[in-house]
C-alpha positions as protocol buffer text, in pm:
chain_id: "A"
residue {
  index: 1
  type: MET
  ca { x: 18273 y: -8383 z: -2346 }
}
residue {
  index: 2
  type: ILE
  ca { x: 18505 y: -8583 z: -2119 }
}
residue {
  index: 3
  type: ALA
  ca { x: 18204 y: -8719 z: -1929 }
}
residue {
  index: 4
  type: GLY
  ca { x: 18059 y: -8847 z: -2256 }
}
residue {
  index: 5
  type: ILE
  ca { x: 18383 y: -9021 z: -2343 }
}
residue {
  index: 6
  type: LEU
  ca { x: 18390 y: -9182 z: -2001 }
}
residue {
  index: 7
  type: ALA
  ca { x: 18035 y: -9308 z: -2048 }
}
residue {
  index: 8
  type: ALA
  ca { x: 18137 y: -9463 z: -2379 }
}
residue {
  index: 9
  type: GLY
  ca { x: 18389 y: -9672 z: -2189 }
}
residue {
  index: 10
  type: CYS
  ca { x: 18688 y: -9596 z: -2412 }
}
residue {
  index: 11
  type: GLU
  ca { x: 18924 y: -9536 z: -2119 }
}
residue {
  index: 12
  type: ASN
  ca { x: 18912 y: -9377 z: -1776 }
}
residue {
  index: 13
  type: ALA
  ca { x: 18878 y: -9023 z: -1908 }
}
residue {
  index: 14
  type: GLU
  ca { x: 18861 y: -8845 z: -1574 }
}
residue {
  index: 15
  type: GLU
  ca { x: 19180 y: -9001 z: -1439 }
}
residue {
  index: 16
  type: LYS
  ca { x: 19358 y: -8951 z: -1771 }
}
residue {
  index: 17
  type: ALA
  ca { x: 19248 y: -8586 z: -1788 }
}
residue {
  index: 18
  type: ARG
  ca { x: 19377 y: -8520 z: -1436 }
}
residue {
  index: 19
  type: TYR
  ca { x: 19708 y: -8686 z: -1524 }
}
residue {
  index: 20
  type: VAL
  ca { x: 19754 y: -8485 z: -1844 }
}
residue {
  index: 21
  type: LYS
  ca { x: 19654 y: -8149 z: -1693 }
}
residue {
  index: 22
  type: ALA
  ca { x: 19841 y: -8192 z: -1363 }
}
residue {
  index: 23
  type: PRO
  ca { x: 20147 y: -7986 z: -1477 }
}
residue {
  index: 24
  type: LEU
  ca { x: 19913 y: -7697 z: -1560 }
}
residue {
  index: 25
  type: VAL
  ca { x: 19740 y: -7713 z: -1223 }
}
residue {
  index: 26
  type: THR
  ca { x: 20043 y: -7757 z: -996 }
}
residue {
  index: 27
  type: GLY
  ca { x: 20309 y: -7586 z: -1207 }
}
residue {
  index: 28
  type: ASP
  ca { x: 20426 y: -7224 z: -1195 }
}
residue {
  index: 29
  type: LEU
  ca { x: 20263 y: -7041 z: -1487 }
}
residue {
  index: 30
  type: THR
  ca { x: 20387 y: -6693 z: -1395 }
}
residue {
  index: 31
  type: SER
  ca { x: 20695 y: -6682 z: -1622 }
}
residue {
  index: 32
  type: ARG
  ca { x: 20759 y: -6784 z: -1982 }
}
residue {
  index: 33
  type: PRO
  ca { x: 21018 y: -7058 z: -1904 }
}
residue {
  index: 34
  type: ALA
  ca { x: 20800 y: -7214 z: -1634 }
}
residue {
  index: 35
  type: LEU
  ca { x: 20488 y: -7189 z: -1850 }
}
residue {
  index: 36
  type: ASN
  ca { x: 20662 y: -7348 z: -2148 }
}
residue {
  index: 37
  type: GLU
  ca { x: 20793 y: -7629 z: -1928 }
}
residue {
  index: 38
  type: ALA
  ca { x: 20448 y: -7701 z: -1781 }
}
residue {
  index: 39
  type: VAL
  ca { x: 20281 y: -7700 z: -2123 }
}
residue {
  index: 40
  type: SER
  ca { x: 20555 y: -7920 z: -2270 }
}
residue {
  index: 41
  type: GLU
  ca { x: 20505 y: -8174 z: -1991 }
}
residue {
  index: 42
  type: ALA
  ca { x: 20127 y: -8170 z: -2043 }
}
residue {
  index: 43
  type: ARG
  ca { x: 20170 y: -8228 z: -2416 }
}
residue {
  index: 44
  type: THR
  ca { x: 20410 y: -8514 z: -2348 }
}
residue {
  index: 45
  type: ARG
  ca { x: 20155 y: -8676 z: -2118 }
}
residue {
  index: 46
  type: LEU
  ca { x: 19890 y: -8621 z: -2383 }
}
residue {
  index: 47
  type: LEU
  ca { x: 20067 y: -8877 z: -2603 }
}
residue {
  index: 48
  type: SER
  ca { x: 19962 y: -9150 z: -2360 }
}
residue {
  index: 49
  type: VAL
  ca { x: 19592 y: -9089 z: -2432 }
}
residue {
  index: 50
  type: ARG
  ca { x: 19461 y: -9361 z: -2665 }
}
residue {
  index: 51
  type: ASP
  ca { x: 19113 y: -9226 z: -2740 }
}
residue {
  index: 52
  type: ARG
  ca { x: 19127 y: -8978 z: -3029 }
}
residue {
  index: 53
  type: GLN
  ca { x: 18828 y: -8774 z: -2916 }
}
residue {
  index: 54
  type: LEU
  ca { x: 18962 y: -8743 z: -2561 }
}
residue {
  index: 55
  type: ARG
  ca { x: 19309 y: -8655 z: -2692 }
}
residue {
  index: 56
  type: ALA
  ca { x: 19164 y: -8380 z: -2914 }
}
residue {
  index: 57
  type: GLU
  ca { x: 18959 y: -8236 z: -2628 }
}
residue {
  index: 58
  type: LEU
  ca { x: 19254 y: -8231 z: -2389 }
}
residue {
  index: 59
  type: SER
  ca { x: 19480 y: -8080 z: -2656 }
}
residue {
  index: 60
  type: LYS
  ca { x: 19229 y: -7798 z: -2699 }
}
residue {
  index: 61
  type: GLU
  ca { x: 19218 y: -7738 z: -2323 }
}
residue {
  index: 62
  type: ILE
  ca { x: 19597 y: -7727 z: -2302 }
}
residue {
  index: 63
  type: GLU
  ca { x: 19609 y: -7464 z: -2579 }
}
residue {
  index: 64
  type: GLN
  ca { x: 19342 y: -7256 z: -2406 }
}
residue {
  index: 65
  type: VAL
  ca { x: 19527 y: -7262 z: -2074 }
}
residue {
  index: 66
  type: TYR
  ca { x: 19851 y: -7174 z: -2252 }
}
residue {
  index: 67
  type: GLU
  ca { x: 19699 y: -6875 z: -2430 }
}
residue {
  index: 68
  type: ARG
  ca { x: 19538 y: -6740 z: -2111 }
}
residue {
  index: 69
  type: ALA
  ca { x: 19855 y: -6784 z: -1905 }
}
residue {
  index: 70
  type: LEU
  ca { x: 20072 y: -6632 z: -2180 }
}
residue {
  index: 71
  type: THR
  ca { x: 19847 y: -6326 z: -2189 }
}
residue {
  index: 72
  type: SER
  ca { x: 19889 y: -6290 z: -1812 }
}
residue {
  index: 73
  type: VAL
  ca { x: 20270 y: -6324 z: -1841 }
}
residue {
  index: 74
  type: ARG
  ca { x: 20280 y: -6055 z: -2111 }
}
residue {
  index: 75
  type: GLU
  ca { x: 20077 y: -5819 z: -1894 }
}
residue {
  index: 76
  type: VAL
  ca { x: 20319 y: -5868 z: -1604 }
}
residue {
  index: 77
  type: GLU
  ca { x: 20619 y: -5805 z: -1832 }
}
residue {
  index: 78
  type: GLN
  ca { x: 20463 y: -5485 z: -1965 }
}
residue {
  index: 79
  type: GLN
  ca { x: 20374 y: -5365 z: -1616 }
}
residue {
  index: 80
  type: ARG
  ca { x: 20724 y: -5442 z: -1489 }
}
residue {
  index: 81
  type: GLY
  ca { x: 20871 y: -5238 z: -1774 }
}
residue {
  index: 82
  type: ALA
  ca { x: 20638 y: -4947 z: -1696 }
}
residue {
  index: 83
  type: VAL
  ca { x: 20735 y: -4952 z: -1328 }
}
residue {
  index: 84
  type: THR
  ca { x: 21107 y: -4959 z: -1419 }
}
residue {
  index: 85
  type: VAL
  ca { x: 21061 y: -4653 z: -1641 }
}
residue {
  index: 86
  type: GLN
  ca { x: 20864 y: -4469 z: -1374 }
}
residue {
  index: 87
  type: HIS
  ca { x: 21126 y: -4558 z: -1114 }
}
residue {
  index: 88
  type: ALA
  ca { x: 21400 y: -4413 z: -1334 }
}
residue {
  index: 89
  type: GLU
  ca { x: 21194 y: -4100 z: -1400 }
}
residue {
  index: 90
  type: SER
  ca { x: 21135 y: -4054 z: -1026 }
}
residue {
  index: 91
  type: GLU
  ca { x: 21508 y: -4078 z: -959 }
}
residue {
  index: 92
  type: ARG
  ca { x: 21586 y: -3826 z: -1234 }
}
residue {
  index: 93
  type: ALA
  ca { x: 21319 y: -3585 z: -1108 }
}
residue {
  index: 94
  type: ALA
  ca { x: 21446 y: -3606 z: -750 }
}
residue {
  index: 95
  type: ALA
  ca { x: 21806 y: -3557 z: -861 }
}
residue {
  index: 96
  type: ALA
  ca { x: 21706 y: -3260 z: -1077 }
}
residue {
  index: 97
  type: ALA
  ca { x: 21520 y: -3098 z: -787 }
}
residue {
  index: 98
  type: LEU
  ca { x: 21820 y: -3140 z: -557 }
}
residue {
  index: 99
  type: GLU
  ca { x: 22055 y: -3000 z: -822 }
}
residue {
  index: 100
  type: SER
  ca { x: 21827 y: -2702 z: -880 }
}
residue {
  index: 101
  type: GLU
  ca { x: 21824 y: -2629 z: -507 }
}
residue {
  index: 102
  type: ARG
  ca { x: 22205 y: -2654 z: -497 }
}
residue {
  index: 103
  type: GLN
  ca { x: 22237 y: -2409 z: -786 }
}
residue {
  index: 104
  type: ARG
  ca { x: 22009 y: -2157 z: -614 }
}
residue {
  index: 105
  type: LYS
  ca { x: 22225 y: -2172 z: -303 }
}
residue {
  index: 106
  type: LEU
  ca { x: 22540 y: -2125 z: -510 }
}
residue {
  index: 107
  type: VAL
  ca { x: 22389 y: -1811 z: -665 }
}
residue {
  index: 108
  type: ARG
  ca { x: 22318 y: -1669 z: -320 }
}
residue {
  index: 109
  type: ALA
  ca { x: 22663 y: -1762 z: -188 }
}
residue {
  index: 110
  type: PRO
  ca { x: 22867 y: -1475 z: -350 }
}
residue {
  index: 111
  type: ALA
  ca { x: 22648 y: -1212 z: -188 }
}
residue {
  index: 112
  type: ALA
  ca { x: 22727 y: -1352 z: 152 }
}
residue {
  index: 113
  type: ALA
  ca { x: 23094 y: -1426 z: 79 }
}
residue {
  index: 114
  type: GLY
  ca { x: 23211 y: -1074 z: 179 }
}
residue {
  index: 115
  type: ARG
  ca { x: 23040 y: -1087 z: 516 }
}
residue {
  index: 116
  type: THR
  ca { x: 23199 y: -1254 z: 815 }
}
residue {
  index: 117
  type: ALA
  ca { x: 22975 y: -1477 z: 1025 }
}
residue {
  index: 118
  type: THR
  ca { x: 22959 y: -1331 z: 1373 }
}
residue {
  index: 119
  type: THR
  ca { x: 22717 y: -1570 z: 1543 }
}
residue {
  index: 120
  type: PRO
  ca { x: 22788 y: -1928 z: 1656 }
}
residue {
  index: 121
  type: ALA
  ca { x: 22492 y: -2052 z: 1450 }
}
residue {
  index: 122
  type: ALA
  ca { x: 22627 y: -1890 z: 1136 }
}
residue {
  index: 123
  type: ARG
  ca { x: 22975 y: -2027 z: 1195 }
}
residue {
  index: 124
  type: LYS
  ca { x: 22837 y: -2380 z: 1240 }
}
residue {
  index: 125
  type: ALA
  ca { x: 22597 y: -2377 z: 942 }
}
residue {
  index: 126
  type: PRO
  ca { x: 22669 y: -2698 z: 746 }
}
residue {
  index: 127
  type: ALA
  ca { x: 22713 y: -2703 z: 371 }
}
residue {
  index: 128
  type: GLU
  ca { x: 22391 y: -2808 z: 197 }
}
residue {
  index: 129
  type: HIS
  ca { x: 22545 y: -3040 z: -59 }
}
residue {
  index: 130
  type: LYS
  ca { x: 22460 y: -3396 z: -148 }
}
residue {
  index: 131
  type: SER
  ca { x: 22659 y: -3628 z: -367 }
}
residue {
  index: 132
  type: PRO
  ca { x: 22497 y: -3804 z: -667 }
}
residue {
  index: 133
  type: ALA
  ca { x: 22490 y: -4125 z: -464 }
}
residue {
  index: 134
  type: GLU
  ca { x: 22305 y: -3949 z: -181 }
}
residue {
  index: 135
  type: ARG
  ca { x: 22057 y: -3800 z: -426 }
}
residue {
  index: 136
  type: ARG
  ca { x: 21992 y: -4144 z: -574 }
}
residue {
  index: 137
  type: ARG
  ca { x: 21936 y: -4289 z: -228 }
}
residue {
  index: 138
  type: ALA
  ca { x: 21693 y: -4009 z: -144 }
}
residue {
  index: 139
  type: ALA
  ca { x: 21501 y: -4065 z: -468 }
}
residue {
  index: 140
  type: LEU
  ca { x: 21490 y: -4441 z: -406 }
}
residue {
  index: 141
  type: ALA
  ca { x: 21363 y: -4391 z: -50 }
}
residue {
  index: 142
  type: GLU
  ca { x: 21088 y: -4163 z: -181 }
}
residue {
  index: 143
  type: PHE
  ca { x: 20993 y: -4420 z: -446 }
}
residue {
  index: 144
  type: ARG
  ca { x: 20975 y: -4698 z: -186 }
}
residue {
  index: 145
  type: GLU
  ca { x: 20747 y: -4491 z: 35 }
}
residue {
  index: 146
  type: ARG
  ca { x: 20513 y: -4426 z: -256 }
}
residue {
  index: 147
  type: THR
  ca { x: 20519 y: -4798 z: -336 }
}
residue {
  index: 148
  type: LYS
  ca { x: 20428 y: -4889 z: 23 }
}
residue {
  index: 149
  type: ASP
  ca { x: 20142 y: -4637 z: 18 }
}
residue {
  index: 150
  type: ALA
  ca { x: 20013 y: -4786 z: -309 }
}
residue {
  index: 151
  type: VAL
  ca { x: 20026 y: -5143 z: -173 }
}
residue {
  index: 152
  type: ALA
  ca { x: 19855 y: -5037 z: 149 }
}
residue {
  index: 153
  type: GLY
  ca { x: 19581 y: -4871 z: -57 }
}
residue {
  index: 154
  type: LEU
  ca { x: 19500 y: -5177 z: -270 }
}
residue {
  index: 155
  type: GLN
  ca { x: 19141 y: -5299 z: -279 }
}
residue {
  index: 156
  type: VAL
  ca { x: 19160 y: -5673 z: -202 }
}
residue {
  index: 157
  type: GLY
  ca { x: 18878 y: -5922 z: -250 }
}
residue {
  index: 158
  type: VAL
  ca { x: 18775 y: -6242 z: -429 }
}
residue {
  index: 159
  type: ARG
  ca { x: 18538 y: -6349 z: -702 }
}
residue {
  index: 160
  type: ASN
  ca { x: 18387 y: -6690 z: -770 }
}
residue {
  index: 161
  type: SER
  ca { x: 18599 y: -6902 z: -1001 }
}
residue {
  index: 162
  type: ALA
  ca { x: 18466 y: -7021 z: -1336 }
}
residue {
  index: 163
  type: LEU
  ca { x: 18474 y: -7380 z: -1208 }
}
residue {
  index: 164
  type: GLY
  ca { x: 18154 y: -7329 z: -1010 }
}
residue {
  index: 165
  type: ASP
  ca { x: 18285 y: -7539 z: -722 }
}
residue {
  index: 166
  type: GLY
  ca { x: 18289 y: -7268 z: -455 }
}
residue {
  index: 167
  type: THR
  ca { x: 18656 y: -7184 z: -503 }
}
residue {
  index: 168
  type: LYS
  ca { x: 18770 y: -6823 z: -539 }
}
residue {
  index: 169
  type: VAL
  ca { x: 19005 y: -6610 z: -747 }
}
residue {
  index: 170
  type: LEU
  ca { x: 19190 y: -6333 z: -564 }
}
residue {
  index: 171
  type: VAL
  ca { x: 19125 y: -5985 z: -707 }
}
residue {
  index: 172
  type: LEU
  ca { x: 19364 y: -5692 z: -643 }
}
residue {
  index: 173
  type: ARG
  ca { x: 19274 y: -5340 z: -760 }
}
residue {
  index: 174
  type: ASN
  ca { x: 19500 y: -5034 z: -745 }
}
residue {
  index: 175
  type: PRO
  ca { x: 19299 y: -4710 z: -711 }
}
residue {
  index: 176
  type: THR
  ca { x: 19610 y: -4506 z: -624 }
}
residue {
  index: 177
  type: PRO
  ca { x: 19812 y: -4280 z: -862 }
}
residue {
  index: 178
  type: ASN
  ca { x: 20127 y: -4488 z: -808 }
}
residue {
  index: 179
  type: PRO
  ca { x: 20225 y: -4841 z: -924 }
}
residue {
  index: 180
  type: ALA
  ca { x: 20199 y: -5115 z: -660 }
}
residue {
  index: 181
  type: SER
  ca { x: 20502 y: -5347 z: -676 }
}
residue {
  index: 182
  type: PHE
  ca { x: 20530 y: -5613 z: -406 }
}
residue {
  index: 183
  type: ASP
  ca { x: 20568 y: -5980 z: -312 }
}
residue {
  index: 184
  type: LEU
  ca { x: 20243 y: -6166 z: -248 }
}
residue {
  index: 185
  type: ARG
  ca { x: 20288 y: -6470 z: -22 }
}
residue {
  index: 186
  type: CYS
  ca { x: 19991 y: -6708 z: -25 }
}
residue {
  index: 187
  type: TYR
  ca { x: 19932 y: -6999 z: 213 }
}
residue {
  index: 188
  type: THR
  ca { x: 19698 y: -7296 z: 205 }
}
residue {
  index: 189
  type: ARG
  ca { x: 19509 y: -7406 z: 516 }
}
residue {
  index: 190
  type: ASN
  ca { x: 19733 y: -7473 z: 813 }
}
residue {
  index: 191
  type: ASP
  ca { x: 20028 y: -7345 z: 605 }
}
residue {
  index: 192
  type: ALA
  ca { x: 20059 y: -7685 z: 437 }
}
residue {
  index: 193
  type: ALA
  ca { x: 20189 y: -7516 z: 122 }
}
residue {
  index: 194
  type: GLN
  ca { x: 20282 y: -7166 z: 16 }
}
residue {
  index: 195
  type: ARG
  ca { x: 20388 y: -6971 z: -293 }
}
residue {
  index: 196
  type: THR
  ca { x: 20524 y: -6622 z: -350 }
}
residue {
  index: 197
  type: PHE
  ca { x: 20417 y: -6412 z: -650 }
}
residue {
  index: 198
  type: SER
  ca { x: 20592 y: -6098 z: -775 }
}
residue {
  index: 199
  type: ILE
  ca { x: 20305 y: -5857 z: -835 }
}
residue {
  index: 200
  type: ILE
  ca { x: 20306 y: -5528 z: -1026 }
}
residue {
  index: 201
  type: ILE
  ca { x: 19978 y: -5337 z: -1063 }
}
residue {
  index: 202
  type: PRO
  ca { x: 19981 y: -5003 z: -1250 }
}
residue {
  index: 203
  type: PRO
  ca { x: 19771 y: -4708 z: -1131 }
}
residue {
  index: 204
  type: GLY
  ca { x: 19405 y: -4788 z: -1191 }
}
residue {
  index: 205
  type: GLY
  ca { x: 19488 y: -5148 z: -1285 }
}
residue {
  index: 206
  type: GLU
  ca { x: 19391 y: -5481 z: -1136 }
}
residue {
  index: 207
  type: LYS
  ca { x: 19533 y: -5832 z: -1106 }
}
residue {
  index: 208
  type: HIS
  ca { x: 19360 y: -6169 z: -1065 }
}
residue {
  index: 209
  type: ILE
  ca { x: 19539 y: -6459 z: -893 }
}
residue {
  index: 210
  type: GLY
  ca { x: 19427 y: -6820 z: -928 }
}
residue {
  index: 211
  type: PHE
  ca { x: 19549 y: -7149 z: -1067 }
}
residue {
  index: 212
  type: LEU
  ca { x: 19628 y: -6992 z: -1408 }
}
residue {
  index: 213
  type: GLN
  ca { x: 19880 y: -6768 z: -1234 }
}
residue {
  index: 214
  type: GLY
  ca { x: 20045 y: -7060 z: -1055 }
}
residue {
  index: 215
  type: TRP
  ca { x: 19842 y: -7109 z: -737 }
}
residue {
  index: 216
  type: CYS
  ca { x: 19770 y: -7473 z: -647 }
}
residue {
  index: 217
  type: GLY
  ca { x: 19410 y: -7465 z: -760 }
}
residue {
  index: 218
  type: ASN
  ca { x: 19188 y: -7167 z: -682 }
}
residue {
  index: 219
  type: PHE
  ca { x: 19150 y: -7022 z: -333 }
}
residue {
  index: 220
  type: LYS
  ca { x: 18940 y: -7180 z: -59 }
}
residue {
  index: 221
  type: GLN
  ca { x: 18811 y: -7066 z: 278 }
}
residue {
  index: 222
  type: GLY
  ca { x: 19087 y: -7063 z: 540 }
}
residue {
  index: 223
  type: GLU
  ca { x: 19367 y: -6978 z: 297 }
}
residue {
  index: 224
  type: ARG
  ca { x: 19538 y: -6640 z: 317 }
}
residue {
  index: 225
  type: CYS
  ca { x: 19768 y: -6400 z: 133 }
}
residue {
  index: 226
  type: GLU
  ca { x: 20015 y: -6144 z: 268 }
}
residue {
  index: 227
  type: ALA
  ca { x: 20169 y: -5845 z: 88 }
}
residue {
  index: 228
  type: TYR
  ca { x: 20536 y: -5758 z: 147 }
}
residue {
  index: 229
  type: VAL
  ca { x: 20747 y: -5462 z: 36 }
}
residue {
  index: 230
  type: ASP
  ca { x: 21121 y: -5497 z: 101 }
}
residue {
  index: 231
  type: GLY
  ca { x: 21046 y: -5771 z: 356 }
}
residue {
  index: 232
  type: GLU
  ca { x: 20792 y: -5560 z: 549 }
}
residue {
  index: 233
  type: ARG
  ca { x: 20440 y: -5701 z: 572 }
}
residue {
  index: 234
  type: ILE
  ca { x: 20188 y: -5440 z: 461 }
}
residue {
  index: 235
  type: TRP
  ca { x: 19862 y: -5635 z: 492 }
}
residue {
  index: 236
  type: GLN
  ca { x: 19707 y: -5981 z: 524 }
}
residue {
  index: 237
  type: TYR
  ca { x: 19391 y: -6108 z: 357 }
}
residue {
  index: 238
  type: ASP
  ca { x: 19198 y: -6418 z: 472 }
}
residue {
  index: 239
  type: VAL
  ca { x: 18981 y: -6589 z: 210 }
}
residue {
  index: 240
  type: PRO
  ca { x: 18618 y: -6585 z: 328 }
}
residue {
  index: 241
  type: SER
  ca { x: 18364 y: -6864 z: 292 }
}
residue {
  index: 242
  type: SER
  ca { x: 18143 y: -6663 z: 57 }
}
residue {
  index: 243
  type: TYR
  ca { x: 18164 y: -6345 z: -140 }
}
């Protein structure tokens, strides 16, 4: 459509289209405020388009990008909520297990209360008691280990983008029984630019990363992504030339 408008000589459609859509290509579309800001800027730029047909076509494209990005944002919000709930449940389960063990030891204690410890080992036996804060820390440590295992077990690859220009979209699949929550740091060639994404993938779920999610265009050969959990790098993926 834009090519036809250009041929008609109304105005430089290709340059105008790039100008209008630039906020959607270079902006961060991974959160509602950032998405709304990028779309608002694109709509403001749209007002400078004189040709009605071109303006209508670009307006339609802006709406399509907005709807796709908003769907992605909603998915991330839902996944983040699910991980928060599972985290809380893991902490409660760990605390309950520790409390149950403490109660069992208290039941056994009266039977041994009338006996005097005669061996050094018995006299030095420490009390098996953990405070609520210690139980929470233990549950959190267990949750982090499961998270690291899930991130390490991700299936990472790429697919061809819909643009048909040889660029790629990063594909992350989680085949593990635990949610994978991590920071994904992506770099362009020679580290000229980088961006960090907060990723949450539920068990059995998958996530696609490309320009709709805030990357500067889709991925090209020589670019890479690294996964981090609590500042620790778990893996690195280098974008190949073909898939």
